[in-house]
Backbone as CSV, one residue per row, in Angstrom:
resi,resn,N_x,N_y,N_z,CA_x,CA_y,CA_z,C_x,C_y,C_z
1,MET,55.851,-22.031,-39.655,55.182,-20.897,-40.263,55.095,-19.716,-39.284
2,VAL,54.813,-20.027,-38.022,54.724,-18.975,-37.009,56.085,-18.331,-36.797
3,GLN,57.140,-19.128,-36.871,58.482,-18.576,-36.695,58.837,-17.610,-37.821
4,ILE,58.445,-17.934,-39.031,58.719,-17.043,-40.165,57.943,-15.735,-40.003
5,LEU,56.682,-15.842,-39.613,55.871,-14.643,-39.420,56.412,-13.782,-38.279
6,SER,56.776,-14.415,-37.173,57.306,-13.635,-36.048,58.648,-13.004,-36.399
7,PHE,59.490,-13.735,-37.141,60.764,-13.149,-37.573,60.528,-11.971,-38.515
8,SER,59.548,-12.094,-39.403,59.240,-10.996,-40.325,58.757,-9.761,-39.565
9,LEU,57.918,-9.975,-38.557,57.449,-8.845,-37.750,58.589,-8.205,-36.969
10,LEU,59.456,-9.036,-36.401,60.618,-8.505,-35.678,61.529,-7.712,-36.612
11,ALA,61.775,-8.249,-37.807,62.644,-7.561,-38.766,62.032,-6.238,-39.217
12,ALA,60.725,-6.224,-39.449,60.065,-4.982,-39.853,60.123,-3.946,-38.732
13,GLY,59.922,-4.384,-37.496,60.008,-3.463,-36.363,61.399,-2.891,-36.186
14,VAL,62.403,-3.745,-36.322,63.789,-3.278,-36.202,64.122,-2.322,-37.343
15,ALA,63.630,-2.614,-38.549,63.885,-1.726,-39.691,63.268,-0.347,-39.453
16,LEU,62.055,-0.312,-38.923,61.435,0.982,-38.627,62.206,1.753,-37.563
17,MET,62.679,1.047,-36.561,63.476,1.709,-35.518,64.788,2.242,-36.099
18,LEU,65.397,1.486,-36.993,66.640,1.929,-37.630,66.400,3.151,-38.509
19,ILE,65.308,3.142,-39.251,64.970,4.298,-40.084,64.741,5.531,-39.209
20,ALA,64.087,5.356,-38.072,63.872,6.481,-37.154,65.194,7.003,-36.612
21,ALA,66.120,6.109,-36.307,67.430,6.541,-35.800,68.186,7.328,-36.861
22,VAL,68.114,6.882,-38.099,68.766,7.619,-39.188,68.101,8.982,-39.362
23,GLY,66.778,9.028,-39.233,66.067,10.299,-39.341,66.454,11.280,-38.256
24,VAL,66.660,10.796,-37.046,67.074,11.682,-35.954,68.426,12.308,-36.258
25,VAL,69.293,11.566,-36.895,70.620,12.089,-37.227,70.564,12.999,-38.449
26,ARG,69.728,12.680,-39.429,69.761,13.370,-40.713,68.832,14.574,-40.836
27,PHE,67.730,14.615,-40.113,66.785,15.710,-40.288,67.376,17.020,-39.794
28,PRO,67.001,18.151,-40.436,67.700,19.410,-40.185,67.300,20.168,-38.923
29,ASP,66.099,20.002,-38.411,65.753,20.777,-37.218,65.097,19.901,-36.156
30,LEU,64.959,20.474,-34.988,64.467,19.729,-33.825,63.061,19.190,-34.036
31,PHE,62.208,19.953,-34.675,60.816,19.547,-34.822,60.675,18.336,-35.742
32,MET,61.461,18.280,-36.787,61.444,17.097,-37.652,62.033,15.884,-36.936
33,ARG,63.041,16.111,-36.140,63.645,15.006,-35.377,62.660,14.455,-34.355
34,ILE,61.933,15.339,-33.702,60.921,14.884,-32.749,59.841,14.094,-33.476
35,HIS,59.455,14.560,-34.651,58.419,13.874,-35.423,58.829,12.444,-35.756
36,CYS,60.036,12.279,-36.268,60.448,10.924,-36.657,60.754,10.056,-35.444
37,SER,61.145,10.656,-34.346,61.431,9.842,-33.164,60.165,9.464,-32.412
38,ALA,59.031,10.032,-32.759,57.776,9.657,-32.107,56.948,8.706,-32.961
39,LYS,56.987,8.871,-34.264,56.114,8.078,-35.133,56.643,6.670,-35.376
40,SER,57.830,6.560,-35.889,58.355,5.249,-36.281,58.555,4.291,-35.113
41,PRO,59.114,4.727,-34.005,59.280,3.766,-32.907,57.963,3.232,-32.356
42,SER,56.895,4.017,-32.427,55.613,3.501,-31.948,55.199,2.273,-32.744
43,LEU,55.257,2.380,-34.045,54.920,1.236,-34.887,55.982,0.153,-34.794
44,GLY,57.243,0.547,-34.693,58.326,-0.432,-34.584,58.216,-1.281,-33.332
45,VAL,57.948,-0.646,-32.200,57.779,-1.394,-30.951,56.543,-2.285,-31.037
46,GLY,55.492,-1.794,-31.666,54.292,-2.611,-31.837,54.565,-3.871,-32.635
47,LEU,55.310,-3.736,-33.721,55.640,-4.911,-34.533,56.565,-5.871,-33.794
48,ILE,57.532,-5.335,-33.077,58.453,-6.196,-32.320,57.703,-6.966,-31.234
49,MET,56.826,-6.292,-30.523,56.067,-6.972,-29.469,55.085,-7.988,-30.044
50,LEU,54.488,-7.681,-31.189,53.602,-8.650,-31.836,54.381,-9.884,-32.274
51,GLY,55.573,-9.664,-32.823,56.423,-10.795,-33.200,56.827,-11.637,-32.004
52,ALA,57.145,-10.991,-30.891,57.513,-11.731,-29.679,56.323,-12.510,-29.133
53,ALA,55.144,-11.897,-29.157,53.951,-12.589,-28.661,53.627,-13.809,-29.518
54,LEU,53.788,-13.688,-30.831,53.541,-14.844,-31.703,54.587,-15.932,-31.506
55,TYR,55.823,-15.542,-31.325,56.902,-16.522,-31.197,56.766,-17.338,-29.913
56,PHE,56.522,-16.665,-28.795,56.479,-17.371,-27.517,55.141,-18.059,-27.263
57,ASP,54.066,-17.592,-27.877,52.755,-18.235,-27.792,52.362,-18.533,-26.341
58,ASP,52.508,-17.523,-25.500,52.179,-17.654,-24.082,51.332,-16.450,-23.688
59,ILE,50.324,-16.677,-22.887,49.412,-15.598,-22.514,50.099,-14.525,-21.678
60,THR,51.066,-14.901,-20.857,51.752,-13.885,-20.048,52.630,-12.998,-20.922
61,VAL,53.311,-13.598,-21.884,54.136,-12.802,-22.801,53.244,-11.908,-23.651
62,SER,52.134,-12.448,-24.131,51.220,-11.659,-24.958,50.615,-10.499,-24.177
63,SER,50.247,-10.741,-22.933,49.664,-9.656,-22.139,50.704,-8.584,-21.812
64,LYS,51.921,-8.994,-21.510,52.981,-8.010,-21.254,53.300,-7.216,-22.518
65,ALA,53.309,-7.894,-23.664,53.554,-7.197,-24.930,52.445,-6.192,-25.217
66,ALA,51.207,-6.566,-24.933,50.089,-5.646,-25.152,50.189,-4.425,-24.242
67,VAL,50.590,-4.631,-22.998,50.750,-3.509,-22.067,51.880,-2.589,-22.533
68,ILE,52.966,-3.170,-23.005,54.091,-2.365,-23.504,53.659,-1.536,-24.704
69,VAL,52.931,-2.155,-25.634,52.474,-1.434,-26.830,51.525,-0.305,-26.441
70,MET,50.596,-0.572,-25.535,49.676,0.489,-25.103,50.430,1.632,-24.424
71,PHE,51.415,1.300,-23.605,52.201,2.330,-22.927,52.945,3.202,-23.939
72,ILE,53.577,2.582,-24.914,54.317,3.338,-25.935,53.366,4.176,-26.780
73,MET,52.223,3.621,-27.151,51.267,4.356,-27.983,50.675,5.564,-27.250
74,VAL,50.592,5.492,-25.940,50.049,6.620,-25.175,51.131,7.653,-24.872
75,THR,52.305,7.207,-24.465,53.317,8.158,-23.994,54.138,8.792,-25.109
76,SER,54.354,8.103,-26.193,55.208,8.645,-27.257,54.623,9.909,-27.892
77,PRO,53.357,9.932,-28.307,52.821,11.175,-28.871,52.740,12.315,-27.859
78,VAL,52.410,11.996,-26.624,52.314,13.038,-25.599,53.688,13.638,-25.324
79,GLY,54.686,12.789,-25.195,56.041,13.282,-24.966,56.554,14.119,-26.122
80,ALA,56.277,13.677,-27.345,56.710,14.443,-28.518,56.018,15.798,-28.570
81,HIS,54.738,15.827,-28.244,54.001,17.086,-28.253,54.540,18.056,-27.207
82,VAL,54.797,17.560,-26.020,55.310,18.419,-24.945,56.694,18.953,-25.298
83,LEU,57.555,18.101,-25.831,58.892,18.558,-26.230,58.824,19.597,-27.343
84,ALA,57.988,19.349,-28.347,57.882,20.294,-29.459,57.292,21.622,-28.997
85,ARG,56.308,21.564,-28.144,55.701,22.801,-27.646,56.691,23.603,-26.808
86,ALA,57.420,22.935,-25.938,58.417,23.633,-25.122,59.527,24.213,-25.992
87,ALA,59.939,23.477,-27.011,60.982,23.977,-27.905,60.493,25.188,-28.690
88,TYR,59.246,25.151,-29.151,58.704,26.283,-29.899,58.622,27.527,-29.018
89,PHE,58.121,27.366,-27.804,57.983,28.511,-26.910,59.332,29.023,-26.432
90,ALA,60.342,28.169,-26.418,61.688,28.599,-26.030,62.402,29.305,-27.178
91,GLY,61.824,29.264,-28.368,62.409,29.972,-29.501,63.405,29.169,-30.308
92,VAL,63.319,27.860,-30.259,64.207,27.035,-31.086,63.898,27.338,-32.545
93,PRO,64.902,27.658,-33.336,64.635,28.068,-34.715,64.126,26.925,-35.582
94,LEU,63.230,27.301,-36.493,62.746,26.355,-37.488,63.785,26.217,-38.591
95,TRP,63.654,25.180,-39.370,64.527,24.991,-40.521,64.291,26.134,-41.495
96,ARG,65.317,26.596,-42.149,65.200,27.776,-43.012,64.264,27.550,-44.194
97,GLU,64.011,26.312,-44.572,63.112,26.023,-45.691,61.720,25.600,-45.230
98,THR,61.391,25.851,-43.971,60.047,25.567,-43.484,59.071,26.500,-44.182
99,LEU,58.000,25.945,-44.722,57.082,26.737,-45.526,56.096,27.554,-44.703
100,SER,55.632,27.028,-43.590,54.651,27.777,-42.811,54.865,27.544,-41.320
101,ASP,54.461,28.536,-40.562,54.485,28.464,-39.107,53.089,28.858,-38.636
102,GLU,52.187,27.895,-38.589,50.792,28.179,-38.284,50.572,28.599,-36.839
103,LEU,51.475,28.264,-35.963,51.314,28.620,-34.554,51.696,30.074,-34.289
104,ARG,52.459,30.670,-35.176,52.959,32.026,-34.942,51.827,33.041,-34.775
105,ASP,50.737,32.884,-35.504,49.629,33.836,-35.412,48.793,33.660,-34.148
106,HIS,49.017,32.596,-33.406,48.194,32.309,-32.238,48.948,32.442,-30.917
107,TYR,50.218,32.736,-30.973,51.037,32.775,-29.757,51.302,34.212,-29.353
108,ASP,50.986,34.548,-28.117,51.191,35.892,-27.594,52.514,35.934,-26.833
109,LEU,53.434,36.759,-27.300,54.749,36.850,-26.665,54.694,37.457,-25.266
110,LYS,53.729,38.334,-25.028,53.669,39.014,-23.734,53.163,38.097,-22.625
111,THR,52.120,37.343,-22.911,51.528,36.484,-21.881,51.969,35.031,-22.005
112,HIS,52.628,34.693,-23.087,53.050,33.317,-23.369,51.866,32.356,-23.383
113,GLU,50.760,32.808,-23.946,49.574,31.982,-24.060,49.207,31.813,-25.519
114,LEU,48.491,30.741,-25.778,47.957,30.523,-27.112,46.586,31.163,-27.189
115,GLY,46.374,31.967,-28.218,45.086,32.609,-28.406,44.215,31.815,-29.353
116,ARG,43.024,32.301,-29.544,42.114,31.635,-30.468,42.348,32.178,-31.875
117,PRO,41.936,31.460,-32.894,42.110,31.962,-34.258,41.364,33.278,-34.439
118,GLY,41.981,34.192,-35.118,41.388,35.494,-35.349,41.789,36.533,-34.323
119,ALA,42.425,36.128,-33.248,42.897,37.087,-32.248,44.097,37.835,-32.815
120,THR,44.467,38.916,-32.180,45.597,39.702,-32.671,46.738,39.653,-31.665
121,PRO,47.389,38.524,-31.549,48.513,38.430,-30.618,49.767,39.044,-31.208
122,ALA,50.741,39.219,-30.357,52.040,39.699,-30.830,52.667,38.625,-31.705
123,ARG,53.264,39.025,-32.793,53.891,38.055,-33.692,55.268,37.696,-33.182
124,ARG,55.555,36.436,-33.258,56.876,35.946,-32.860,57.853,36.251,-33.988
125,PRO,58.882,37.023,-33.717,59.847,37.287,-34.783,60.596,36.009,-35.134
126,ARG,60.809,35.833,-36.395,61.521,34.649,-36.837,63.009,34.883,-36.635
127,PRO,63.667,34.047,-35.832,65.095,34.250,-35.576,65.915,33.958,-36.822
128,PRO,67.095,34.536,-36.899,67.951,34.244,-38.053,68.302,32.761,-38.079
129,GLN,68.301,32.215,-39.275,68.520,30.784,-39.440,69.982,30.504,-39.774
130,PRO,70.601,29.598,-39.037,71.976,29.216,-39.392,71.969,28.325,-40.625
131,ASP,73.010,28.390,-41.389,73.139,27.511,-42.552,73.519,26.125,-42.077
132,LEU,72.699,25.143,-42.445,72.966,23.761,-42.046,73.472,22.964,-43.210
């Protein structure tokens, strides 16, 4: 019974990782790719490590799996945020069908700082969008 459960967890984790890989290839802009590459692998690695911990039924494997999951859960969102923020400030274009850019009203082009809501910063011009 434990083997079936651990195999199911491993399969679900691998499926999530595969879906994330397909999303990285298929999504139209960098920000969507960063989103899918940060969300799905976090849960996928968690499921894979949980399946491994159940299968091996050893405290050392379980503790190492827990440390790996905690490391991924902490670093993946931070890394995605830093990459997305750097890409936005560098002027990477948004997808042409993006509905809103909420950060545009808060970013000052002259000082490269984020202002508070209600401030009157310089507006970031929207670059021309290539047809994808």
